[in-house]
C-alpha positions as CSV (number, residue, x, y, z in Angstrom):
1,M,-28.7,9.8,8.4
2,L,-27.1,6.5,9.4
3,Q,-29.0,4.7,6.7
4,A,-27.7,7.2,4.1
5,I,-24.2,6.7,5.3
6,L,-24.5,2.9,5.1
7,F,-26.1,3.0,1.6
8,I,-23.4,5.3,0.3
9,A,-20.5,3.3,1.9
10,A,-21.9,-0.1,0.6
11,A,-22.6,1.1,-2.9
12,A,-19.2,2.9,-3.3
13,Y,-17.3,-0.1,-1.9
14,L,-19.1,-2.5,-4.3
15,L,-18.3,-0.2,-7.3
16,G,-14.7,0.3,-6.2
17,S,-14.2,-3.4,-5.6
18,I,-14.9,-4.5,-9.2
19,P,-11.5,-6.0,-10.1
20,T,-11.3,-4.7,-13.7
21,G,-7.6,-5.5,-14.3
22,Y,-8.1,-9.0,-13.0
23,L,-11.2,-9.5,-15.1
24,L,-9.7,-8.1,-18.3
25,V,-6.6,-10.2,-18.1
26,R,-8.6,-13.3,-17.2
27,I,-11.1,-12.8,-20.1
28,F,-8.8,-11.8,-22.9
29,L,-5.4,-13.4,-22.0
30,K,-6.7,-16.4,-20.0
31,Q,-4.2,-15.5,-17.2
32,D,-4.3,-14.4,-13.6
33,V,-2.7,-10.9,-13.3
34,R,-1.9,-11.7,-9.7
35,H,0.7,-14.2,-11.0
36,L,2.4,-11.5,-13.2
37,G,4.9,-8.9,-12.3
38,S,4.2,-7.4,-8.9
39,G,0.9,-9.4,-8.5
40,N,-1.1,-6.2,-8.4
41,I,-4.4,-5.9,-10.3
42,G,-3.9,-2.3,-11.3
43,A,-3.1,-0.8,-14.7
44,T,0.7,-0.7,-14.4
45,N,0.9,-4.4,-13.7
46,V,-1.6,-5.2,-16.4
47,L,0.8,-3.5,-18.8
48,R,3.4,-6.0,-17.7
49,S,1.2,-8.6,-19.5
50,G,2.5,-7.1,-22.7
51,N,-0.9,-5.8,-23.7
52,K,-0.9,-2.0,-23.8
53,A,-4.6,-1.8,-24.7
54,L,-5.6,-3.8,-21.7
55,G,-3.4,-1.6,-19.5
56,A,-5.0,1.5,-20.8
57,T,-8.5,0.0,-20.5
58,T,-7.8,-1.0,-16.9
59,F,-6.8,2.5,-16.0
60,F,-9.9,4.0,-17.7
61,L,-12.3,1.6,-16.0
62,D,-10.7,1.9,-12.6
63,M,-11.0,5.7,-13.0
64,L,-14.6,5.4,-14.2
65,K,-15.7,3.3,-11.3
66,G,-14.3,6.0,-8.9
67,C,-16.2,8.7,-10.9
68,A,-19.4,6.7,-10.8
69,A,-19.2,6.1,-7.0
70,V,-18.8,9.8,-6.2
71,W,-21.5,10.8,-8.6
72,L,-23.8,8.3,-7.0
73,G,-23.1,9.2,-3.4
74,P,-25.1,12.4,-3.2
75,I,-27.9,10.9,-5.2
76,L,-28.3,8.1,-2.7
77,A,-28.2,10.6,0.2
78,T,-30.9,12.7,-1.5
79,L,-33.1,9.6,-2.0
80,V,-32.7,8.3,1.5
81,L,-33.1,11.6,3.2
82,S,-36.0,12.6,0.9
83,G,-34.7,16.1,0.3
84,P,-32.0,18.1,-1.4
85,L,-28.6,18.5,0.2
86,D,-26.8,21.7,0.8
87,L,-23.3,22.0,-0.6
88,S,-21.5,20.9,2.6
89,A,-23.7,17.8,2.9
90,H,-23.2,17.2,-0.9
91,R,-19.5,17.3,-0.5
92,N,-19.5,15.1,2.6
93,A,-21.6,12.5,0.6
94,Q,-19.0,12.7,-2.2
95,A,-16.1,12.3,0.3
96,L,-17.7,9.2,1.9
97,A,-18.2,7.6,-1.5
98,A,-14.7,8.5,-2.5
99,L,-13.2,6.9,0.6
100,F,-15.1,3.6,0.2
101,A,-14.6,3.4,-3.5
102,V,-10.8,3.6,-3.0
103,L,-11.0,1.1,-0.1
104,G,-13.0,-1.2,-2.3
105,H,-10.4,-1.1,-5.0
106,M,-7.6,-1.6,-2.6
107,F,-9.3,-4.3,-0.5
108,P,-11.9,-6.2,-2.7
109,A,-13.7,-8.9,-0.9
110,W,-13.8,-11.0,-4.1
111,L,-10.0,-11.4,-4.2
112,G,-9.2,-12.0,-0.6
113,F,-8.9,-8.2,0.1
114,R,-5.8,-8.0,-2.1
115,G,-6.4,-5.3,-4.7
116,G,-4.8,-2.4,-6.4
117,K,-2.9,0.6,-5.2
118,G,-5.7,3.1,-5.9
119,V,-4.1,5.6,-8.3
120,A,-6.6,5.4,-11.1
121,T,-9.6,5.0,-8.8
122,G,-8.3,7.8,-6.5
123,F,-8.0,10.0,-9.6
124,G,-11.5,9.2,-10.6
125,V,-13.1,9.9,-7.3
126,F,-11.5,13.3,-7.1
127,L,-12.0,14.1,-10.8
128,V,-15.7,14.4,-9.8
129,A,-15.3,15.8,-6.3
130,S,-12.4,18.2,-6.9
131,T,-11.9,18.5,-10.6
132,W,-9.2,21.1,-10.9
133,A,-7.2,19.7,-8.0
134,A,-7.3,16.2,-9.6
135,L,-6.2,17.6,-13.0
136,A,-3.3,19.4,-11.3
137,A,-2.3,16.3,-9.4
138,I,-2.3,14.2,-12.6
139,G,-0.2,16.9,-14.2
140,V,2.4,16.3,-11.4
141,F,2.2,12.6,-12.1
142,F,3.0,13.0,-15.8
143,L,5.8,15.5,-15.1
144,V,7.5,13.2,-12.6
145,L,7.0,10.2,-14.9
146,Y,8.5,12.1,-17.8
147,F,11.6,13.2,-16.0
148,S,12.1,10.1,-13.7
149,R,10.4,7.3,-15.6
150,Y,9.3,5.8,-12.3
151,V,5.6,5.2,-12.3
152,S,5.6,4.6,-8.5
153,L,7.4,7.9,-7.8
154,A,5.0,9.7,-10.0
155,S,2.0,8.1,-8.3
156,I,3.4,8.9,-4.8
157,L,4.2,12.6,-5.6
158,G,1.0,13.1,-7.5
159,S,-1.0,11.7,-4.6
160,A,1.0,13.8,-2.1
161,A,0.3,16.9,-4.1
162,F,-3.4,16.4,-4.4
163,P,-4.5,17.7,-0.9
164,F,-2.5,20.9,-1.4
165,F,-4.1,21.5,-4.8
166,A,-7.5,20.8,-3.3
167,W,-6.9,23.3,-0.5
168,L,-5.9,26.0,-3.1
169,L,-8.4,25.2,-5.8
170,V,-11.6,24.0,-4.2
171,T,-14.0,26.9,-3.7
172,G,-17.0,27.2,-1.4
173,P,-17.6,25.3,1.8
174,R,-14.9,22.7,2.7
175,P,-16.3,20.6,5.6
176,P,-13.7,18.9,7.8
177,F,-14.7,15.4,6.6
178,F,-14.3,16.4,3.0
179,I,-10.8,17.7,3.7
180,A,-9.9,14.7,5.9
181,V,-10.9,12.2,3.2
182,Q,-8.6,14.0,0.7
183,C,-5.7,13.5,3.0
184,I,-6.7,9.9,4.0
185,V,-7.0,8.8,0.4
186,A,-3.6,10.3,-0.5
187,A,-2.1,8.6,2.5
188,L,-3.6,5.3,1.6
189,V,-2.3,5.4,-2.0
190,I,1.2,6.3,-0.7
191,A,1.1,3.6,1.9
192,K,0.1,1.0,-0.8
193,H,3.4,1.9,-2.5
194,H,5.5,0.9,0.5
195,Q,7.3,-1.8,-1.4
196,N,8.0,0.6,-4.2
197,I,9.4,3.1,-1.7
198,R,11.8,0.6,-0.4
199,R,13.0,-0.2,-3.9
200,L,13.3,3.5,-4.8
201,L,15.5,4.0,-1.7
202,A,17.5,0.9,-2.6
203,G,17.9,2.0,-6.3
204,T,16.2,-1.2,-7.5
205,E,12.9,0.1,-8.7
206,S,12.0,-0.6,-12.4
207,R,11.7,2.4,-14.7
208,F,8.9,2.8,-17.2
209,A,10.2,2.4,-20.8
210,L,9.4,5.4,-22.9
211,P,8.7,4.7,-26.6
212,A,11.8,4.8,-28.7
213,R,12.1,7.5,-31.3
214,K,11.8,6.5,-34.9
215,T,14.8,7.4,-36.9
216,G,14.6,8.0,-40.6
217,H,17.2,7.6,-43.3
218,P,17.9,10.4,-45.7
């Protein structure tokens, strides 16, 4: 059992710690994203480079590595334990992978343990582990973003809403560790936004610029 835990934790951390935003900006713009905007390596800060395609690609790849980690977790557990998992064990393996994938993204060893805020990777891990809850939470994200235009506020409220949606929408066994990880990941994402929270309270947080409407001439 310990061997399975170590394998899952290590594999998920390594996947999560791939610094996609940093690599994309370094490769295509020959810049260090850590020297732009907030210094964060996530999709929102990559957008500040002025390249929307790189920002969108960063979000997708950060989400994808979270999905891959959670998909891989139960497979590794099955291989190490040489037998199929029941649903509770399957969900615990997913939860362990989810936690370490997000930790890898937030604290990548390759960048001095200074990574992203975990929104896209957190969405990815729970898109596999708790699909409907993740979709409901991303719905909250887009609603808050549309009405407030604060990416940070949308991320915080979407993350805070996720454990409640998971409690309502996840069916079958819900082992304590599975539930705990949902709350821990949400809390980690919110904690990573501590500077944004200060700016929101001070009224100095930057708003996301919505595309301007095109006006035609009769």
